[in-house]
N, C-alpha and C positions, 0 to 999 in steps of 0.2 A: 707338289713335288712327287716325281716319279720314286716309286719304290725302288730300291735295291737288288739288284739281279744279283742271287747266288747260287750256285748249280748244288745241288745235293737231294738224296730222298727224304732225309728230315727236314730240310728247309723249305721243301714245297709238297709236304704230304697230303695237304687238303687237295691240292689240285691232281697230284698225283691218284689220291684215292679214287676223286671222281670219274678221271680218265680208265681206272681198270673198271669200275662199276659200266662205263660207258661200252666200254669192250666186251663184258658180259653179253649187255644185250645184242651186241654185233655178232657175239658167236650163236647167241639163239637163235638169230636168223636163219642160219645154216643148221642147226637141229633141228628144227620144224621140219627138215626135208630127210634128214639123216637116214631115217627108217623105211620111211613109207613111200617114197617117190618112185621107185623099181615097183612096186606092187601097185601102187596106183596106175602107173602106166600098163599092167597089164590088165587088171582087174576092169579100170574105167574105161581104157581104151582099146582093149584087145592087142595088146603090141607083144609080140613074143620074141622078135631079135634081139639078140642081147646089144648089139650094135646101136640099133634105133632106140633102145631104152637107155643108154648110156650118152646119148645124144644131147640129154640135158646137161651132163655132166662135163660133157665137151663145150656147150654152150658157155654155161658157168666157168670153165676153167680160161677159157680164151680172154673172154670179157673181165674178169677179174684181174688174170694178167697185166692185160694192157692198161687196167684203170691202176693198178700198182706202180706201173711204170711213170704213166704219167701225174700220179699225186707224187711220185717224186721228183720228177722232174720241175714241177707247177710248186710245190709247197714254199719255197723260198719267195716265188713272185706272187701268189695269192693267200698266202697264210693257210698252216695247217689246219685251224679252225675253220675257215670258209670251206674248206672241202669235206671236212667231215660233217658239217651240216647239209651240202650237196646230198654226200651219200646217202644220210638217213632221208631227205627229199625222195630220193630214188626209190629206196626202200617200202614208202608208203603203199604203194599202190600194189607189191605182188602179193599178198595174200588173199586181194580181192580177183587178182587175174586169174589164180589157181584156183578158188571156189568157183568161180564161173567159166573155167575153160569149157569149150565144147569142142576143142581137138588137141591134140597133144604138140601141135606148134606152137599154141598159147602158152603150154608148159615149158617149150624151150624157152621162148621169149620172156617167161618169168625170170628164169634163169640166167639169161643175158642181165636184166636188170639185176638181180641178185649179184653178180659177179659184178658188175660196175659198182654197186653200194658196198659191197664187201671189199673192194682194192680202195675204195676214197676211205671207209670210215676206219677200216683196221690199218691201214698202212698210216693214215694219219695217226690213230691212238699210239701206234707204235714208236713213230719218230716225234710224237710231243713228248714221251715220258722219258725217250733217249736225251732229248734235248733239256731235259729239267735234272736227271740227275748227275751227269757228269761221268767219268769215267771208272771212280771207285765202285761205285753200285750199278752197273750196267747191265749186267747177268742175273743179279737179284732182279732188277727193274723188267727185265723180258721176261723172265721166271712168273713174276706177275700178272704182267700182260697176258702170257701164253695161257697159265692156267687160268684166269677169268674167263678169256673166249671160250676155250676147249672144254674147261668143265662144264660152263654153259650149253655148250655143244652135245656133250653126254648127258647132261640131266633133261635137256628140252627134248633130245635122240628117245630117251627112256619115256618120257613124258607125251610124247607125240605117237611112239608106238602102244603106249597103255590105252590113249584116248581112242585110237583106230579100232584095238582091241574089243573096246567096250561099245561104243559108238559108231563105227566105220572110219574110214580113211576121211570123207566130204562130206561137211564143211567141217567139222568141229577141230581137228588138228590146224585147220590153218587160222581160227581165231586167235590160237598163241601168236602168230606171226602179226595179227592185227595190233595186240596189245604191246608187243614187243617195241615195235617199230614206231609206233608214238611215243612211247616212254621214253625209247632212245633218241629222237627228234629232240624231245623238250629238254631231257637233260643236256645235252650238246647245245642246245640254243641259248639256254638261260645261264649255265654256270661255267661251260668251257671256255676257257682265254687261250689265246694264240702264244706260241712260245718262239717266236722267232728271235725276241730278243735275248733270248738265253744263247740261243747258238752264237751271236755276235759276242756274249760274255766269252764264253769257251776259245772261240776263235783268237781271241788275245794272247792265251798262252799256250796253245797247243803247235806242237811242234811237226805234227806228222804231215809228210812230202804230201802236195796234190797230187793226182793223177794226171796224166797228159789227156785219156780219154776215158772217162767214169766208165763207159758202156762198153767197151772193147774190155779194159784192164780187168772189169768185172766178171764179164762171161769168158774170155779167153785167156788174156796173157797173165796177170798176176796170179801166181800159184797160190798165195794164199786162197783170193778170193774168188776163183773161179774154179777152186776145187770146194769152197764152200756152196757155191751155184749149183754146181752139178748134183751133188749132193741134195739140197735142197728141192733139183726138179726131180729127181728119183723119190724122194722122200713123198712128194704130192703125186707120182706117179702110182706110188703103189697104195696111197689114200685112196687115190679117184677109184682104183680097181676095188678097194675093199668098199666103199661107199656103194659102188654100183653091182657088183657081183656077191657080196657077203649074202646081205639080204636073198637073192635069189638061191644061194646055195642054201641057204638055212631053208628054203622054201620047198626046196628039192627033197630035204632031210623029213618032211613032215612037219617043222615047227610051226605055231602058231605066232599071230604078231605079237601078243606080249614077249614070248621067248626070243623072237628075233629082235624087239626093243632092247631086251636085256643084254645078249650077244654085242650087238653094235652098238650098245652105250657104254660097256664097260673100256673098249679100245680109248675114245676120247676122254672120258672120266679119270683113266689112269694117267692119260696123256697130260690130264689137266693139271690134276693135284701133283702129280711127280714133278712138274715144273716151279712148283713152290721150292723143290728141293736143287732140282739141276740148274738152275738158274743162278741162286748161289754156288752152287759148285764151280760154275763156268768163272767166276769172279777168281778163283783160286786154285783150281786144276787146271791142266792140260785141257784146253778146248779140244788139238786133235784126237786126243785119247779119247774122249767125249763122242766126239763125233764118230770115229771108228766103231767104237762098241756101240754106240746106238744103232748105225746104219746094219752092222754085222745082226744084232739082236733081232732087226726088225724084218731082214732078210730068213732068217731060222725060223721065226716064228710063223711067215708067210708059208715058207717050205713044207710046214707040218701042216698047215690049214686041210689039204686036199683029204690027208689020212685021217682026222677026224672026225667022228659022227656024234659021241656022247656030249651031252651040254656042259658037263664041269671041265673037261677038256677043250672045248669050244671057247667057255669063258677063260680059261686058263692062257690059252694062246691070244685071246684078244687082249688081256691083260698085259703079257710080253710086249705084244707089238705096241701097246700103247706107252708101256718102259723106254721101248728103244725108242722110239718117235720123241719120248719126254727129254731124254738124253741131247738130243740134237736140235729140238726146235729155238729154244731161246739161246743155246750156242752159237746157231746160224748167225743171229742178228747182233749177239755179242760180239764175235769175230769181225764182222763186217764193220761193225761202228769202231771196234779197235785200230783197222786197217787203213782208216780213210779219218781226211780231215773234216772238221766240223761242217766247212761249208759245200762239201760234197757227200757228206753222209746220205742226206736223203736221196740226192740221186743214186748213189751206189746200192741203198736199200732199195729202191723203187726196181733199179735193174736185175738185182738178185730177186727180188719177189717176182718180176715178170716172169723169169725163168722157172722158179719154184712153182708157180701155179698155173703155169703152160704144164706142165708135169699132169695135172687133171685132166687136161683135153688130150695129152699124151696115152696117159695111163688109161681113158676110157676108150680110145679109139682101138689103141691095142690089144689090150684086155678084151672089148666086144669084138674085134674080129676074129681072135683067136679062140674064144669060146664059142663063137656060131660054129667056126669051122671044125675045131678039134676037140673041143670039150671045155667045161667050166675049170677042172683040173689041172689042164694042160696050161689055160690063162694065167690062173695062180701061180703053177711053177716058174715059168716065166718071170712074171715079175719078182717073184721071190729070189730069183739068179740073178737079176739086172739091180738089186737091190745088194747083194753081197757084192758086187763087182764094183759099186760104187765106194762101198765102204773101205774095198781095195785104194781105190782111185784116192781117197782121203789119206790114207797110211803110207802110199807109195809118192804123191805129189804134195803135198800140201809141208813145207816148212816146219820143224817142230818149233824152230825159236819163233814163230808166229804167234803159238799160243800160250806162251809165258806170263803170267801176273806177278802184280800188279799194275808194272809199266805197259803204256801204250803200244801198240807193234809200230814198228818203223818199216817201211818198205824197204826191199833190198835191191840195188842196181837191177840183179837179173829180175825181180819181180815188176820193174816198171820200165826196161827200156822197151823201146819202139825199133 
């Protein structure tokens, strides 16, 4: 006899905990590259152009964005667990490609695979946690999910920088990726269970109106969803810039690999730990205000970076950037989940994550071109300014009623009309 399906964090804590652990390994795969790839490009392949160096982030962002979207589209058809396992299978060869790369194009190809893997694995764990917990603890669930992923990004970023400083970049830093991908695959294959039956359970009582066209509403028309989507894109636009250009800026200030690892690791570590608190806040406080202040704090921190040179100030700015990102990241997902019907939730989240992670590509291209033609400082200032504009869009476009808790958000006629 099938076990009765019950929604809630407490009721499903074992499976939820396993998904948190799996997502930590997902984040670790990105952390492996976070500190060392821009230096890897210059030292191993002699690439000086910022645009060329950031091509790996462009490849990563585009492939992850597409994988996010199709994970959302296919999750109900093929099952979340199956897509999670496929994502880990794609991850397995990545460290070996990086170890044996004889040309920069192999590094770019490895990041195409990394993006596909991240889209499948991270999106699957996000949707599965939302399926399990129901409405009441959704923000807290997203906070735990994003904490696990980005805390792991920060820890592994620091660890890869430390290893690179002690033993060199290749091959030792990539051995981390071998262990992470193997363990993540085994955990997912043996212990993770699919959650589609929880969606059917919630659909029996949820009253949220269906969207007429999920992609169009999430991208453009629905004032709740589209406001979140543009902020997600800009958030990852600035993250792509920080990922690619911050290590190069620190190199120009004559910091070594170990100190670069510290500065670059503080940002995702604060981002990760902060979400333990901001995710729960999203269940009780105005989501709109959290999104506005989070994006504004990010923008202000980025604008200050070109004027900083001391290690302590750079670490402080990295921490403020992480705090701003912690305010918005779980809140993005909690808002999307509250504003969509259970049967459409995976596709709406997939659409949001498509645009959000295209931000990596846009950020890499825009900041790389501006850095090549005008200098690093101008590229950083441009991205900071765009982030502040995004906060103003949240402030003036998103309805305040959309962010009240704990009741689910009901789309207004204006939000859903075609």
